[in-house]
C-alpha positions as CSV (number, residue, x, y, z in Angstrom):
1,M,117.7,85.1,-1.7
2,W,116.2,86.0,1.4
3,D,112.7,86.4,2.6
4,F,112.7,88.6,5.6
5,S,112.2,92.7,5.1
6,I,115.1,94.9,6.3
7,G,113.2,97.9,6.4
8,R,109.9,96.1,8.4
9,T,112.6,94.5,10.7
10,I,113.9,98.1,11.5
11,G,110.7,99.6,11.9
12,I,109.7,96.9,14.6
13,L,113.1,97.7,16.5
14,A,112.4,101.4,16.3
15,R,109.2,100.7,18.1
16,T,110.4,98.6,20.7
17,M,113.6,101.1,21.2
18,P,112.8,100.6,25.4
19,F,113.7,97.2,25.1
20,I,116.8,97.8,22.8
21,L,117.9,100.8,25.3
22,M,117.6,98.2,28.3
23,R,119.6,95.7,26.7
24,M,122.2,98.2,25.8
25,A,122.2,99.4,29.3
26,I,123.1,95.8,30.9
27,Y,125.8,95.0,28.4
28,F,127.3,98.7,28.6
29,V,127.8,97.8,32.4
30,I,128.8,94.3,31.8
31,T,131.4,95.2,29.4
32,L,132.5,98.3,31.7
33,A,133.0,95.7,34.4
34,F,135.4,93.9,32.2
35,I,137.3,96.4,31.2
36,L,137.9,97.6,34.7
37,A,138.4,94.2,36.0
38,S,141.3,93.6,33.3
39,G,142.8,96.9,33.8
40,T,142.6,96.5,37.6
41,G,144.1,93.0,37.2
42,A,146.6,93.9,35.1
43,G,147.6,97.0,37.2
44,I,148.0,94.6,40.1
45,G,150.0,92.2,37.9
46,Y,152.3,94.6,36.9
47,G,152.9,95.7,40.4
48,V,153.6,92.4,41.4
49,G,155.3,91.4,38.2
50,S,157.8,94.8,39.1
51,L,159.2,92.6,41.7
52,S,160.6,90.1,38.9
53,D,162.1,90.3,35.7
54,S,159.0,90.1,33.3
55,P,156.3,92.8,34.6
56,E,154.7,92.7,31.1
57,S,153.7,88.8,31.7
58,F,152.2,89.4,35.1
59,A,150.3,92.1,34.0
60,I,149.0,90.1,31.0
61,W,147.9,87.3,33.3
62,G,146.4,89.7,35.9
63,G,144.1,91.0,33.2
64,I,143.3,87.6,32.3
65,F,142.2,86.5,35.8
66,G,140.6,89.8,36.1
67,M,138.3,89.4,32.9
68,G,137.6,85.5,34.0
69,F,136.5,86.8,37.6
70,V,134.0,89.3,36.1
71,G,133.1,86.5,33.8
72,V,131.9,83.9,36.2
73,A,130.5,86.5,38.3
74,V,127.9,88.0,36.0
75,Y,127.1,85.0,34.0
76,W,124.4,83.5,36.0
77,A,123.0,87.1,36.6
78,R,123.3,88.1,33.0
79,E,121.5,84.9,31.8
80,W,118.5,85.3,34.2
81,L,118.2,89.0,33.8
82,L,118.5,88.9,30.0
83,Y,116.6,86.0,29.3
84,M,113.8,87.9,31.3
85,V,114.0,90.9,29.1
86,K,114.5,89.1,26.0
87,A,111.5,86.7,26.6
88,A,109.5,89.9,27.3
89,H,110.7,91.9,24.1
90,I,110.0,88.9,22.2
91,A,106.3,88.8,23.1
92,V,106.0,92.6,22.0
93,I,107.6,91.8,18.8
94,V,105.1,88.9,18.0
95,K,102.2,91.5,18.7
96,L,103.7,93.9,16.2
97,I,104.2,91.1,13.6
98,D,100.7,90.4,14.0
99,G,99.3,94.1,13.7
100,E,98.1,94.1,17.4
101,A,98.3,97.6,18.8
102,L,100.5,97.9,22.1
103,P,98.1,99.2,25.2
104,D,98.2,103.0,26.2
105,G,99.6,103.9,29.3
106,K,101.5,100.9,29.9
107,G,105.1,100.6,29.5
108,Q,106.5,98.3,26.9
109,V,108.5,96.2,29.2
110,A,105.9,95.6,31.9
111,Y,103.5,94.7,29.0
112,G,105.9,91.9,27.8
113,R,106.7,90.6,31.3
114,E,102.9,90.5,32.3
115,I,102.6,88.5,28.8
116,V,105.6,86.3,29.4
117,T,104.6,85.6,32.9
118,A,100.9,84.8,32.4
119,R,101.8,82.5,29.7
120,F,104.7,80.5,31.4
121,G,104.2,81.0,35.0
122,E,107.5,81.1,37.0
123,A,111.0,81.5,35.2
124,N,112.1,78.2,35.8
125,V,109.7,77.0,33.7
126,L,110.8,79.4,30.8
127,F,114.2,78.3,31.4
128,A,113.6,74.6,31.5
129,L,111.7,74.8,28.2
130,D,114.7,76.9,26.7
131,Q,117.3,74.5,27.4
132,L,115.1,71.2,25.7
133,I,114.8,73.4,22.5
134,K,118.2,74.3,22.6
135,G,119.3,70.8,22.8
136,M,117.3,70.1,19.6
137,I,119.3,72.2,17.3
138,A,122.1,69.4,16.5
139,A,119.0,67.2,15.7
140,I,117.2,69.2,13.6
141,T,120.3,70.3,11.7
142,G,121.0,66.8,11.0
143,L,117.4,66.0,9.8
144,I,117.2,68.9,7.5
145,G,120.3,67.2,6.0
146,G,122.8,70.7,5.9
147,I,124.7,71.6,2.5
148,A,126.3,68.1,2.5
149,A,123.3,66.9,0.8
150,F,123.7,69.4,-1.7
151,L,127.4,68.8,-2.5
152,P,127.4,64.9,-3.5
153,I,130.9,65.4,-4.9
154,P,133.7,63.5,-3.8
155,G,136.6,65.5,-2.1
156,L,134.4,68.3,-1.2
157,D,133.9,66.7,2.6
158,G,135.8,69.3,4.5
159,I,133.5,72.1,2.4
160,A,130.6,70.6,3.5
161,R,131.5,69.9,6.9
162,F,132.4,73.6,7.1
163,A,129.4,74.6,5.9
164,N,127.1,72.6,8.4
165,T,128.9,73.9,11.2
166,V,127.7,77.4,9.7
167,I,124.5,76.1,9.6
168,R,124.4,75.1,13.1
169,L,125.9,78.6,14.2
170,S,123.2,80.2,12.3
171,L,119.9,78.3,14.5
172,T,121.1,79.8,17.6
173,Y,117.6,81.5,17.4
174,V,115.5,78.6,17.1
175,D,114.5,78.6,20.9
176,E,113.3,82.3,20.9
177,I,111.6,81.7,17.4
178,I,109.6,78.9,19.3
179,L,109.0,81.2,22.3
180,G,107.6,83.8,19.7
181,Y,105.0,80.7,18.5
182,N,104.1,79.6,21.7
183,I,103.4,83.4,22.7
184,R,101.0,83.8,19.6
185,T,99.3,80.5,19.6
186,N,98.5,81.1,23.5
187,S,97.6,77.2,24.1
188,D,97.4,76.1,27.2
189,N,99.9,73.8,27.2
190,A,103.5,75.5,26.6
191,W,105.5,72.4,26.0
192,E,102.7,70.8,23.3
193,S,102.8,74.2,21.6
194,S,106.5,73.8,21.6
195,R,106.5,70.5,20.2
196,H,104.5,71.6,17.5
197,G,106.4,74.8,16.8
198,L,109.6,72.7,16.3
199,V,107.7,70.3,13.9
200,L,106.5,73.4,11.9
201,Y,110.1,74.5,11.8
202,A,111.8,71.4,10.7
203,Q,109.0,71.1,8.0
204,N,110.2,74.5,6.9
205,G,113.6,73.9,7.8
206,I,115.4,74.7,4.0
207,K,113.6,78.0,4.3
208,M,114.1,78.9,7.8
209,V,118.1,77.7,7.3
210,K,118.7,79.8,4.1
211,N,117.3,83.0,6.1
212,A,119.3,82.3,9.1
213,V,122.7,81.9,7.1
214,W,122.1,85.1,5.5
215,L,121.2,87.1,8.7
216,S,124.4,85.3,10.2
217,V,126.7,86.7,7.8
218,F,125.1,90.2,7.9
219,L,125.8,89.8,11.7
220,W,129.2,88.6,11.8
221,L,130.0,91.4,9.0
222,L,128.6,94.3,11.0
223,S,130.4,92.6,14.4
224,I,133.8,92.5,13.0
225,L,133.4,96.5,11.9
226,V,132.3,97.2,15.1
227,F,135.3,95.2,16.6
228,V,137.6,97.6,14.3
229,L,135.8,100.7,15.1
230,A,136.3,99.6,18.9
231,L,140.1,99.0,18.7
232,A,141.2,102.7,18.7
233,P,139.0,103.7,22.1
234,A,140.1,100.1,23.7
235,A,143.8,100.9,23.0
236,A,143.9,104.4,24.3
237,I,142.0,103.0,27.7
238,L,144.7,100.4,28.2
239,Y,147.7,102.8,26.5
240,A,148.7,103.7,30.2
241,F,150.2,100.3,30.3
242,P,153.6,99.6,28.8
243,G,154.5,96.6,26.8
244,E,152.9,93.4,25.9
245,I,149.6,94.8,28.0
246,A,148.7,96.8,24.9
247,G,147.6,93.1,23.5
248,L,144.5,93.5,25.8
249,S,143.1,96.3,23.8
250,F,142.2,93.6,21.2
251,V,140.3,91.6,24.2
252,V,138.5,94.9,25.2
253,A,137.4,95.3,21.6
254,I,136.4,91.8,21.4
255,V,134.2,92.4,24.3
256,F,132.7,95.7,22.9
257,A,131.7,94.0,19.6
258,W,129.8,91.1,21.4
259,A,128.0,93.3,23.5
260,F,127.1,95.5,20.5
261,K,125.8,92.4,18.8
262,A,123.7,91.0,21.6
263,A,122.3,94.3,22.5
264,V,121.6,95.3,18.6
265,L,122.2,92.9,15.8
266,E,120.6,90.1,17.8
267,P,117.0,91.5,18.3
268,F,117.2,92.3,14.7
269,A,118.1,88.8,13.6
270,I,115.3,87.5,15.9
271,A,112.4,89.9,14.9
272,A,113.6,89.3,11.3
273,L,113.3,85.6,11.6
274,M,110.4,85.6,13.8
275,A,108.3,87.5,10.8
276,V,109.7,84.8,8.4
277,Y,108.6,81.7,10.5
278,L,105.1,83.2,11.7
279,D,104.6,84.2,7.8
280,T,105.5,80.9,6.2
281,I,103.4,78.8,8.8
282,R,100.1,80.7,8.7
283,S,98.4,78.2,7.1
284,Q,100.4,75.1,7.9
285,V,99.6,72.5,10.5
286,P,102.5,70.0,11.9
287,D,103.3,67.1,9.5
288,P,103.2,63.9,11.3
289,E,106.1,62.4,9.3
290,W,108.5,65.5,10.7
291,D,106.9,64.7,14.3
292,A,107.8,60.9,14.3
293,K,111.4,61.9,12.8
294,L,112.2,64.3,15.6
295,T,111.0,62.0,18.1
296,G,112.8,59.1,16.8
297,A,116.2,61.7,16.6
298,S,116.1,63.6,19.6
299,D,115.5,62.9,23.5
300,K,114.8,66.4,24.0
301,F,111.7,66.3,21.5
302,R,110.6,63.0,23.8
303,A,111.1,65.0,26.8
304,L,108.9,67.7,25.6
305,A,106.1,65.2,24.7
306,E,106.4,63.8,28.1
307,N,106.2,67.3,29.9
308,A,103.2,68.0,27.4
309,R,101.5,65.1,28.9
310,G,102.2,66.0,32.6
311,A,101.6,69.4,32.4
312,F,99.1,72.6,31.8
313,G,99.7,75.7,30.7
314,G,103.3,74.8,31.5
315,R,102.8,74.0,35.1
316,P,102.5,70.7,36.7
317,V,99.1,69.5,36.7
318,A,98.1,68.5,40.7
319,A,97.6,65.0,41.5
């Protein structure tokens, strides 16, 4: 079935509780902002719509515009803040997977950020590396072959396409895994070590995808459960608004479930996959054949190689 240990992963998350609490706080604020914005927008819309024959429609559009405004406003801040928190969290997770003791007298968040800063320097280097790796997910999926390679039965093309879509979605955490590999190897060239990490991931692709799919199933089932549980309080918050506006309770519940998934469930998936990946590649070296396949299949991978030749420790080499 799967190769990760649920108990071990929960233990790692328990030992990194400061990061979990910080992520929960960040996503709680974002969720609260969405709820307040949708409620305020709906109220304004209902007030304006009371001058017409369909105040409920105006209230719905007001809620939608309110949520959209907040979504745009918090997007960039959320991306930067959460990625820096996530990167520091990954750094500490890697140390715990390898059995290293965390330093006394220093907070986990500060310790993790020190590791990330020492490894990558400026945040823009980390972002650029992350975007290149994310851009390779489709290429890795195609090279692994997906589930279509195992379904050579006529008439099952639709099922195979759906399954391959699930596989692509399950590869969401490839960039986090490669970040963990980068931190573990502590090489002088983050671009080159990322290239090696991607080759190692691809050559163990079937095993990694199998575990990623299992984790995706677990995460989405739990997210649906959280959504169902969130429907009651979300509906209570919006109960004061009459008519069709009560439908926004579903939107609020979705936002809450998304926040819980991002704050709690995603770190579990990252820690589980990280442990599987690091244990699997422990005695391996990058396969030149897979290196060549990735080079031919992805311009993002070729960009990694070019950056590796012109960088030292993730920073441009002085002329």
